[in-house]
PyMOL commands that place a pseudoatom at each C-alpha (Angstrom):
pseudoatom trace, name=CA, resn=MET, resi=1, chain=A, elem=C, hetatm=0, pos=[0.000, 0.000, 0.000]
pseudoatom trace, name=CA, resn=SER, resi=2, chain=A, elem=C, hetatm=0, pos=[1.457, 3.368, -0.963]
pseudoatom trace, name=CA, resn=ASP, resi=3, chain=A, elem=C, hetatm=0, pos=[1.862, 6.128, 1.610]
pseudoatom trace, name=CA, resn=GLU, resi=4, chain=A, elem=C, hetatm=0, pos=[-0.795, 8.172, -0.175]
pseudoatom trace, name=CA, resn=THR, resi=5, chain=A, elem=C, hetatm=0, pos=[-3.248, 5.265, -0.034]
pseudoatom trace, name=CA, resn=SER, resi=6, chain=A, elem=C, hetatm=0, pos=[-2.419, 4.683, 3.636]
pseudoatom trace, name=CA, resn=GLU, resi=7, chain=A, elem=C, hetatm=0, pos=[-2.918, 8.378, 4.354]
pseudoatom trace, name=CA, resn=ALA, resi=8, chain=A, elem=C, hetatm=0, pos=[-6.244, 8.486, 2.492]
pseudoatom trace, name=CA, resn=ARG, resi=9, chain=A, elem=C, hetatm=0, pos=[-7.385, 5.343, 4.313]
pseudoatom trace, name=CA, resn=GLN, resi=10, chain=A, elem=C, hetatm=0, pos=[-6.448, 6.925, 7.649]
pseudoatom trace, name=CA, resn=ARG, resi=11, chain=A, elem=C, hetatm=0, pos=[-8.256, 10.185, 6.773]
pseudoatom trace, name=CA, resn=ARG, resi=12, chain=A, elem=C, hetatm=0, pos=[-11.425, 8.239, 5.874]
pseudoatom trace, name=CA, resn=PHE, resi=13, chain=A, elem=C, hetatm=0, pos=[-11.220, 6.381, 9.179]
pseudoatom trace, name=CA, resn=GLU, resi=14, chain=A, elem=C, hetatm=0, pos=[-10.669, 9.573, 11.184]
pseudoatom trace, name=CA, resn=HIS, resi=15, chain=A, elem=C, hetatm=0, pos=[-13.605, 11.263, 9.441]
pseudoatom trace, name=CA, resn=GLY, resi=16, chain=A, elem=C, hetatm=0, pos=[-15.768, 8.216, 10.145]
pseudoatom trace, name=CA, resn=MET, resi=17, chain=A, elem=C, hetatm=0, pos=[-14.746, 8.244, 13.819]
pseudoatom trace, name=CA, resn=ARG, resi=18, chain=A, elem=C, hetatm=0, pos=[-15.780, 11.895, 14.132]
pseudoatom trace, name=CA, resn=VAL, resi=19, chain=A, elem=C, hetatm=0, pos=[-19.194, 11.069, 12.638]
pseudoatom trace, name=CA, resn=LEU, resi=20, chain=A, elem=C, hetatm=0, pos=[-19.517, 7.930, 14.787]
pseudoatom trace, name=CA, resn=ASN, resi=21, chain=A, elem=C, hetatm=0, pos=[-18.696, 9.816, 17.986]
pseudoatom trace, name=CA, resn=GLU, resi=22, chain=A, elem=C, hetatm=0, pos=[-21.096, 12.605, 17.079]
pseudoatom trace, name=CA, resn=ILE, resi=23, chain=A, elem=C, hetatm=0, pos=[-23.955, 10.198, 16.366]
pseudoatom trace, name=CA, resn=ASP, resi=24, chain=A, elem=C, hetatm=0, pos=[-23.350, 7.212, 18.646]
pseudoatom trace, name=CA, resn=GLY, resi=25, chain=A, elem=C, hetatm=0, pos=[-21.430, 8.618, 21.555]
pseudoatom trace, name=CA, resn=GLU, resi=26, chain=A, elem=C, hetatm=0, pos=[-19.862, 5.900, 23.701]
pseudoatom trace, name=CA, resn=ALA, resi=27, chain=A, elem=C, hetatm=0, pos=[-22.020, 2.990, 22.474]
pseudoatom trace, name=CA, resn=GLY, resi=28, chain=A, elem=C, hetatm=0, pos=[-20.585, 3.002, 18.962]
pseudoatom trace, name=CA, resn=GLY, resi=29, chain=A, elem=C, hetatm=0, pos=[-17.034, 3.322, 20.187]
pseudoatom trace, name=CA, resn=ARG, resi=30, chain=A, elem=C, hetatm=0, pos=[-17.478, 0.283, 22.432]
pseudoatom trace, name=CA, resn=LEU, resi=31, chain=A, elem=C, hetatm=0, pos=[-18.723, -1.766, 19.472]
pseudoatom trace, name=CA, resn=ILE, resi=32, chain=A, elem=C, hetatm=0, pos=[-15.754, -0.716, 17.332]
pseudoatom trace, name=CA, resn=ASP, resi=33, chain=A, elem=C, hetatm=0, pos=[-13.315, -1.549, 20.152]
pseudoatom trace, name=CA, resn=THR, resi=34, chain=A, elem=C, hetatm=0, pos=[-14.884, -4.998, 20.532]
pseudoatom trace, name=CA, resn=LEU, resi=35, chain=A, elem=C, hetatm=0, pos=[-14.791, -5.674, 16.791]
pseudoatom trace, name=CA, resn=SER, resi=36, chain=A, elem=C, hetatm=0, pos=[-11.212, -4.437, 16.456]
pseudoatom trace, name=CA, resn=ALA, resi=37, chain=A, elem=C, hetatm=0, pos=[-10.025, -7.218, 18.740]
pseudoatom trace, name=CA, resn=ILE, resi=38, chain=A, elem=C, hetatm=0, pos=[-11.269, -9.896, 16.344]
pseudoatom trace, name=CA, resn=SER, resi=39, chain=A, elem=C, hetatm=0, pos=[-11.706, -8.218, 12.943]
pseudoatom trace, name=CA, resn=PRO, resi=40, chain=A, elem=C, hetatm=0, pos=[-9.843, -4.929, 12.640]
pseudoatom trace, name=CA, resn=GLU, resi=41, chain=A, elem=C, hetatm=0, pos=[-10.784, -4.639, 8.955]
pseudoatom trace, name=CA, resn=LEU, resi=42, chain=A, elem=C, hetatm=0, pos=[-14.520, -4.989, 9.679]
pseudoatom trace, name=CA, resn=ALA, resi=43, chain=A, elem=C, hetatm=0, pos=[-14.207, -2.325, 12.368]
pseudoatom trace, name=CA, resn=HIS, resi=44, chain=A, elem=C, hetatm=0, pos=[-12.318, -0.095, 9.924]
pseudoatom trace, name=CA, resn=GLN, resi=45, chain=A, elem=C, hetatm=0, pos=[-14.949, -0.507, 7.191]
pseudoatom trace, name=CA, resn=ILE, resi=46, chain=A, elem=C, hetatm=0, pos=[-17.850, 0.177, 9.565]
pseudoatom trace, name=CA, resn=VAL, resi=47, chain=A, elem=C, hetatm=0, pos=[-16.163, 3.408, 10.624]
pseudoatom trace, name=CA, resn=ALA, resi=48, chain=A, elem=C, hetatm=0, pos=[-14.696, 4.580, 7.303]
pseudoatom trace, name=CA, resn=TRP, resi=49, chain=A, elem=C, hetatm=0, pos=[-17.517, 3.543, 4.991]
pseudoatom trace, name=CA, resn=GLY, resi=50, chain=A, elem=C, hetatm=0, pos=[-20.544, 3.065, 7.223]
pseudoatom trace, name=CA, resn=PHE, resi=51, chain=A, elem=C, hetatm=0, pos=[-20.128, 6.291, 9.141]
pseudoatom trace, name=CA, resn=GLY, resi=52, chain=A, elem=C, hetatm=0, pos=[-17.621, 8.299, 7.089]
pseudoatom trace, name=CA, resn=GLU, resi=53, chain=A, elem=C, hetatm=0, pos=[-19.533, 7.762, 3.862]
pseudoatom trace, name=CA, resn=MET, resi=54, chain=A, elem=C, hetatm=0, pos=[-23.127, 6.644, 4.552]
pseudoatom trace, name=CA, resn=TYR, resi=55, chain=A, elem=C, hetatm=0, pos=[-24.044, 8.323, 7.843]
pseudoatom trace, name=CA, resn=ALA, resi=56, chain=A, elem=C, hetatm=0, pos=[-22.293, 11.528, 6.781]
pseudoatom trace, name=CA, resn=ARG, resi=57, chain=A, elem=C, hetatm=0, pos=[-24.565, 11.986, 3.749]
pseudoatom trace, name=CA, resn=PRO, resi=58, chain=A, elem=C, hetatm=0, pos=[-26.731, 15.109, 4.166]
pseudoatom trace, name=CA, resn=GLN, resi=59, chain=A, elem=C, hetatm=0, pos=[-29.922, 13.818, 2.522]
pseudoatom trace, name=CA, resn=LEU, resi=60, chain=A, elem=C, hetatm=0, pos=[-31.311, 12.328, 5.755]
pseudoatom trace, name=CA, resn=ALA, resi=61, chain=A, elem=C, hetatm=0, pos=[-30.953, 13.689, 9.264]
pseudoatom trace, name=CA, resn=PRO, resi=62, chain=A, elem=C, hetatm=0, pos=[-29.349, 11.309, 11.793]
pseudoatom trace, name=CA, resn=ARG, resi=63, chain=A, elem=C, hetatm=0, pos=[-32.701, 10.754, 13.559]
pseudoatom trace, name=CA, resn=ASP, resi=64, chain=A, elem=C, hetatm=0, pos=[-34.317, 9.746, 10.256]
pseudoatom trace, name=CA, resn=ARG, resi=65, chain=A, elem=C, hetatm=0, pos=[-31.454, 7.368, 9.496]
pseudoatom trace, name=CA, resn=GLN, resi=66, chain=A, elem=C, hetatm=0, pos=[-32.005, 5.801, 12.900]
pseudoatom trace, name=CA, resn=LEU, resi=67, chain=A, elem=C, hetatm=0, pos=[-35.704, 5.226, 12.206]
pseudoatom trace, name=CA, resn=VAL, resi=68, chain=A, elem=C, hetatm=0, pos=[-34.736, 3.380, 9.021]
pseudoatom trace, name=CA, resn=THR, resi=69, chain=A, elem=C, hetatm=0, pos=[-32.054, 1.428, 10.868]
pseudoatom trace, name=CA, resn=LEU, resi=70, chain=A, elem=C, hetatm=0, pos=[-34.426, 0.405, 13.680]
pseudoatom trace, name=CA, resn=GLY, resi=71, chain=A, elem=C, hetatm=0, pos=[-36.900, -0.897, 11.124]
pseudoatom trace, name=CA, resn=MET, resi=72, chain=A, elem=C, hetatm=0, pos=[-34.268, -2.785, 9.147]
pseudoatom trace, name=CA, resn=LEU, resi=73, chain=A, elem=C, hetatm=0, pos=[-32.644, -4.434, 12.160]
pseudoatom trace, name=CA, resn=THR, resi=74, chain=A, elem=C, hetatm=0, pos=[-36.055, -5.417, 13.489]
pseudoatom trace, name=CA, resn=ALA, resi=75, chain=A, elem=C, hetatm=0, pos=[-37.070, -6.908, 10.138]
pseudoatom trace, name=CA, resn=LEU, resi=76, chain=A, elem=C, hetatm=0, pos=[-33.819, -8.834, 9.802]
pseudoatom trace, name=CA, resn=GLY, resi=77, chain=A, elem=C, hetatm=0, pos=[-34.158, -10.398, 13.238]
pseudoatom trace, name=CA, resn=GLY, resi=78, chain=A, elem=C, hetatm=0, pos=[-31.215, -11.880, 15.103]
pseudoatom trace, name=CA, resn=CYS, resi=79, chain=A, elem=C, hetatm=0, pos=[-29.572, -8.460, 15.285]
pseudoatom trace, name=CA, resn=GLU, resi=80, chain=A, elem=C, hetatm=0, pos=[-30.313, -7.734, 18.924]
pseudoatom trace, name=CA, resn=PRO, resi=81, chain=A, elem=C, hetatm=0, pos=[-26.770, -6.590, 19.869]
pseudoatom trace, name=CA, resn=GLU, resi=82, chain=A, elem=C, hetatm=0, pos=[-26.733, -4.127, 16.973]
pseudoatom trace, name=CA, resn=LEU, resi=83, chain=A, elem=C, hetatm=0, pos=[-30.301, -3.103, 17.713]
pseudoatom trace, name=CA, resn=GLU, resi=84, chain=A, elem=C, hetatm=0, pos=[-29.297, -2.276, 21.282]
pseudoatom trace, name=CA, resn=VAL, resi=85, chain=A, elem=C, hetatm=0, pos=[-26.554, 0.034, 20.001]
pseudoatom trace, name=CA, resn=HIS, resi=86, chain=A, elem=C, hetatm=0, pos=[-29.011, 1.689, 17.609]
pseudoatom trace, name=CA, resn=VAL, resi=87, chain=A, elem=C, hetatm=0, pos=[-31.688, 2.207, 20.268]
pseudoatom trace, name=CA, resn=GLU, resi=88, chain=A, elem=C, hetatm=0, pos=[-28.989, 4.007, 22.269]
pseudoatom trace, name=CA, resn=THR, resi=89, chain=A, elem=C, hetatm=0, pos=[-28.025, 5.964, 19.160]
pseudoatom trace, name=CA, resn=SER, resi=90, chain=A, elem=C, hetatm=0, pos=[-31.659, 6.854, 18.483]
pseudoatom trace, name=CA, resn=LEU, resi=91, chain=A, elem=C, hetatm=0, pos=[-31.892, 8.433, 21.919]
pseudoatom trace, name=CA, resn=GLN, resi=92, chain=A, elem=C, hetatm=0, pos=[-28.581, 10.199, 21.306]
pseudoatom trace, name=CA, resn=VAL, resi=93, chain=A, elem=C, hetatm=0, pos=[-29.807, 11.816, 18.060]
pseudoatom trace, name=CA, resn=GLY, resi=94, chain=A, elem=C, hetatm=0, pos=[-33.074, 13.081, 19.510]
pseudoatom trace, name=CA, resn=LEU, resi=95, chain=A, elem=C, hetatm=0, pos=[-35.681, 10.355, 19.179]
pseudoatom trace, name=CA, resn=GLY, resi=96, chain=A, elem=C, hetatm=0, pos=[-37.706, 9.899, 22.324]
pseudoatom trace, name=CA, resn=PRO, resi=97, chain=A, elem=C, hetatm=0, pos=[-38.591, 6.541, 23.857]
pseudoatom trace, name=CA, resn=ALA, resi=98, chain=A, elem=C, hetatm=0, pos=[-42.218, 6.820, 22.692]
pseudoatom trace, name=CA, resn=GLN, resi=99, chain=A, elem=C, hetatm=0, pos=[-41.072, 7.470, 19.106]
pseudoatom trace, name=CA, resn=ILE, resi=100, chain=A, elem=C, hetatm=0, pos=[-38.736, 4.472, 19.215]
pseudoatom trace, name=CA, resn=VAL, resi=101, chain=A, elem=C, hetatm=0, pos=[-41.500, 2.242, 20.569]
pseudoatom trace, name=CA, resn=GLU, resi=102, chain=A, elem=C, hetatm=0, pos=[-43.872, 3.512, 17.874]
pseudoatom trace, name=CA, resn=ALA, resi=103, chain=A, elem=C, hetatm=0, pos=[-41.313, 2.779, 15.160]
pseudoatom trace, name=CA, resn=LEU, resi=104, chain=A, elem=C, hetatm=0, pos=[-40.909, -0.765, 16.488]
pseudoatom trace, name=CA, resn=LEU, resi=105, chain=A, elem=C, hetatm=0, pos=[-44.682, -1.201, 16.706]
pseudoatom trace, name=CA, resn=HIS, resi=106, chain=A, elem=C, hetatm=0, pos=[-44.944, -0.085, 13.091]
pseudoatom trace, name=CA, resn=THR, resi=107, chain=A, elem=C, hetatm=0, pos=[-42.721, -3.004, 12.047]
pseudoatom trace, name=CA, resn=ALA, resi=108, chain=A, elem=C, hetatm=0, pos=[-45.203, -5.650, 13.285]
pseudoatom trace, name=CA, resn=PRO, resi=109, chain=A, elem=C, hetatm=0, pos=[-47.452, -5.738, 10.188]
pseudoatom trace, name=CA, resn=TYR, resi=110, chain=A, elem=C, hetatm=0, pos=[-44.418, -5.940, 7.912]
pseudoatom trace, name=CA, resn=CYS, resi=111, chain=A, elem=C, hetatm=0, pos=[-42.149, -8.432, 9.670]
pseudoatom trace, name=CA, resn=GLY, resi=112, chain=A, elem=C, hetatm=0, pos=[-44.360, -10.057, 12.287]
pseudoatom trace, name=CA, resn=PHE, resi=113, chain=A, elem=C, hetatm=0, pos=[-45.069, -9.845, 15.969]
pseudoatom trace, name=CA, resn=PRO, resi=114, chain=A, elem=C, hetatm=0, pos=[-42.135, -12.031, 17.112]
pseudoatom trace, name=CA, resn=ARG, resi=115, chain=A, elem=C, hetatm=0, pos=[-39.564, -9.682, 15.588]
pseudoatom trace, name=CA, resn=ALA, resi=116, chain=A, elem=C, hetatm=0, pos=[-41.399, -6.575, 16.778]
pseudoatom trace, name=CA, resn=ILE, resi=117, chain=A, elem=C, hetatm=0, pos=[-41.576, -8.058, 20.288]
pseudoatom trace, name=CA, resn=ASN, resi=118, chain=A, elem=C, hetatm=0, pos=[-37.878, -8.984, 20.277]
pseudoatom trace, name=CA, resn=ALA, resi=119, chain=A, elem=C, hetatm=0, pos=[-36.957, -5.462, 19.197]
pseudoatom trace, name=CA, resn=THR, resi=120, chain=A, elem=C, hetatm=0, pos=[-39.248, -3.909, 21.794]
pseudoatom trace, name=CA, resn=MET, resi=121, chain=A, elem=C, hetatm=0, pos=[-37.611, -6.023, 24.501]
pseudoatom trace, name=CA, resn=VAL, resi=122, chain=A, elem=C, hetatm=0, pos=[-34.218, -4.698, 23.396]
pseudoatom trace, name=CA, resn=ALA, resi=123, chain=A, elem=C, hetatm=0, pos=[-35.576, -1.155, 23.672]
pseudoatom trace, name=CA, resn=ARG, resi=124, chain=A, elem=C, hetatm=0, pos=[-36.957, -2.011, 27.116]
pseudoatom trace, name=CA, resn=LYS, resi=125, chain=A, elem=C, hetatm=0, pos=[-33.480, -3.105, 28.218]
pseudoatom trace, name=CA, resn=VAL, resi=126, chain=A, elem=C, hetatm=0, pos=[-31.949, 0.171, 27.047]
pseudoatom trace, name=CA, resn=PHE, resi=127, chain=A, elem=C, hetatm=0, pos=[-34.735, 2.299, 28.538]
pseudoatom trace, name=CA, resn=SER, resi=128, chain=A, elem=C, hetatm=0, pos=[-34.523, 0.427, 31.840]
pseudoatom trace, name=CA, resn=ALA, resi=129, chain=A, elem=C, hetatm=0, pos=[-30.757, 0.970, 32.051]
pseudoatom trace, name=CA, resn=ARG, resi=130, chain=A, elem=C, hetatm=0, pos=[-31.339, 4.689, 31.482]
pseudoatom trace, name=CA, resn=GLY, resi=131, chain=A, elem=C, hetatm=0, pos=[-34.175, 4.946, 34.005]
pseudoatom trace, name=CA, resn=LEU, resi=132, chain=A, elem=C, hetatm=0, pos=[-36.734, 5.764, 31.306]
pseudoatom trace, name=CA, resn=LEU, resi=133, chain=A, elem=C, hetatm=0, pos=[-39.403, 3.219, 32.345]
pseudoatom trace, name=CA, resn=PRO, resi=134, chain=A, elem=C, hetatm=0, pos=[-42.325, 3.097, 32.631]
pseudoatom trace, name=CA, resn=LEU, resi=135, chain=A, elem=C, hetatm=0, pos=[-43.263, 5.038, 29.514]
pseudoatom trace, name=CA, resn=GLY, resi=136, chain=A, elem=C, hetatm=0, pos=[-46.905, 5.427, 30.528]
pseudoatom trace, name=CA, resn=GLY, resi=137, chain=A, elem=C, hetatm=0, pos=[-50.188, 4.314, 29.114]
pseudoatom trace, name=CA, resn=LYS, resi=138, chain=A, elem=C, hetatm=0, pos=[-51.739, 0.933, 29.567]
pseudoatom trace, name=CA, resn=ALA, resi=139, chain=A, elem=C, hetatm=0, pos=[-51.497, -1.910, 27.091]
pseudoatom trace, name=CA, resn=ARG, resi=140, chain=A, elem=C, hetatm=0, pos=[-54.779, -3.425, 28.201]
pseudoatom trace, name=CA, resn=GLU, resi=141, chain=A, elem=C, hetatm=0, pos=[-58.014, -1.909, 29.221]
pseudoatom trace, name=CA, resn=ALA, resi=142, chain=A, elem=C, hetatm=0, pos=[-59.958, -3.460, 32.044]
pseudoatom trace, name=CA, resn=VAL, resi=143, chain=A, elem=C, hetatm=0, pos=[-62.327, -6.041, 30.649]
pseudoatom trace, name=CA, resn=ASP, resi=144, chain=A, elem=C, hetatm=0, pos=[-65.737, -6.530, 32.203]
pseudoatom trace, name=CA, resn=PRO, resi=145, chain=A, elem=C, hetatm=0, pos=[-66.239, -10.300, 32.486]
pseudoatom trace, name=CA, resn=MET, resi=146, chain=A, elem=C, hetatm=0, pos=[-70.008, -9.926, 32.226]
for i in range(1, 146): cmd.bond("trace and resi %d" % i, "trace and resi %d" % (i + 1))
show_as sticks, trace
zoom trace
């Protein structure tokens, strides 16, 4: 790799880290640190391309990107660790707990109740750790047995 290529690669990574820190705060940095121990190249690409290129695009605000990301991770299923990071990120970029829960609820008709429930339980974990529960409102109304 030439020095110029190495320098450009490093600049892309540094730009991506600035975007990551701005959007994700500590949660994203922890994920990158964890990944770097096993797959430094994957960590590099997430930072340089995922954040330096994709998240830095001006066409969508960070909160809108997070709504899309929440929906995609919920629909994919099996992405609970990443979903946890993105629920944290959603709070960081200005989405409120009720908006996050509504976005996850909105996934149910498209990807099914099991995935919507799994995602909501991830959000519950994050909200609980931040002292944001209960959100309010009742899921069930009292039913008159007669």
